[in-house]
matplotlib code that plots the C-alpha trace (Angstrom):
import matplotlib.pyplot as plt

x = [-13.8, -14.5, -13.4, -12.0, -14.1, -12.8, -10.5, -12.7, -9.5, -9.6, -5.8, -4.1, -6.3, -3.8, -3.0, -6.7, -7.3, -4.3, -5.5, -8.9, -7.6, -5.5, -8.4, -11.4, -12.4, -12.2, -14.1, -16.9, -17.2, -17.3, -19.2, -21.4, -24.4, -22.7, -20.8, -17.2, -14.9, -11.2, -8.4, -4.7, -4.6, -7.9, -11.6, -12.4, -16.2, -19.0, -22.8, -25.6, -26.8, -24.6, -26.1, -25.3, -21.8, -21.2, -22.5, -20.3, -17.2, -17.9, -17.9, -14.5, -12.7, -10.5, -8.1, -8.7, -11.7, -11.7, -12.4, -16.1, -17.2, -20.3, -19.7, -21.8, -21.6, -21.4, -18.0, -16.4, -17.1, -14.7, -15.0, -15.9, -17.7]
y = [-33.0, -35.1, -33.5, -35.5, -35.2, -33.1, -35.1, -35.9, -36.1, -32.9, -33.0, -30.4, -27.2, -25.3, -22.8, -22.0, -21.7, -19.5, -17.2, -17.1, -16.1, -13.3, -11.9, -12.4, -8.7, -8.4, -11.6, -10.7, -7.2, -8.6, -11.9, -11.6, -13.9, -16.0, -19.3, -19.0, -21.5, -21.1, -22.7, -21.8, -18.2, -16.8, -17.0, -19.0, -18.7, -17.4, -17.6, -17.1, -20.6, -23.6, -25.7, -23.0, -22.6, -26.4, -26.4, -23.6, -25.2, -28.4, -26.3, -24.7, -28.1, -27.7, -30.5, -30.5, -29.8, -26.2, -25.3, -24.2, -21.9, -20.0, -16.3, -14.8, -12.3, -15.3, -16.7, -19.0, -22.7, -24.9, -27.8, -28.3, -31.4]
z = [-19.5, -16.4, -13.1, -10.2, -7.0, -4.1, -1.9, 1.2, 3.4, 5.4, 5.9, 7.9, 8.0, 10.3, 7.6, 7.1, 10.9, 11.3, 8.4, 10.0, 13.4, 11.9, 9.8, 12.0, 12.1, 8.3, 7.8, 10.2, 8.5, 5.0, 5.5, 8.6, 8.2, 5.5, 5.2, 3.9, 2.4, 3.2, 1.2, 1.8, 2.8, 1.8, 1.1, -2.0, -1.8, 0.3, 0.4, 2.9, 2.2, 2.9, 0.1, -2.4, -1.1, -1.4, -4.9, -6.0, -4.3, -6.3, -9.5, -8.6, -9.1, -6.0, -5.3, -1.5, 0.6, 1.9, 5.5, 5.7, 8.5, 9.4, 10.1, 12.9, 15.7, 18.1, 19.2, 16.6, 16.9, 18.9, 16.5, 12.8, 11.4]

ax = plt.figure().add_subplot(projection="3d")
ax.plot(x, y, z, "-o")
ax.set_aspect("equal")
plt.show()
């Protein structure tokens, strides 16, 4: 079965940013030093290597692109590419 590619349109990621803001301490505790992918109200994937995370996300067959963030002990980024 052929899978449709992830929609490159980022759309409104406000729900993901809101969830991230509310759960920052848990996220840093559980995923420090990793990249996470957020979709809706939770983490759908994580990995220390961005390339591995992207590969795994592609295999999930999500309809929309998740929000991808690095988790570090530094302040969160002010913008996402």
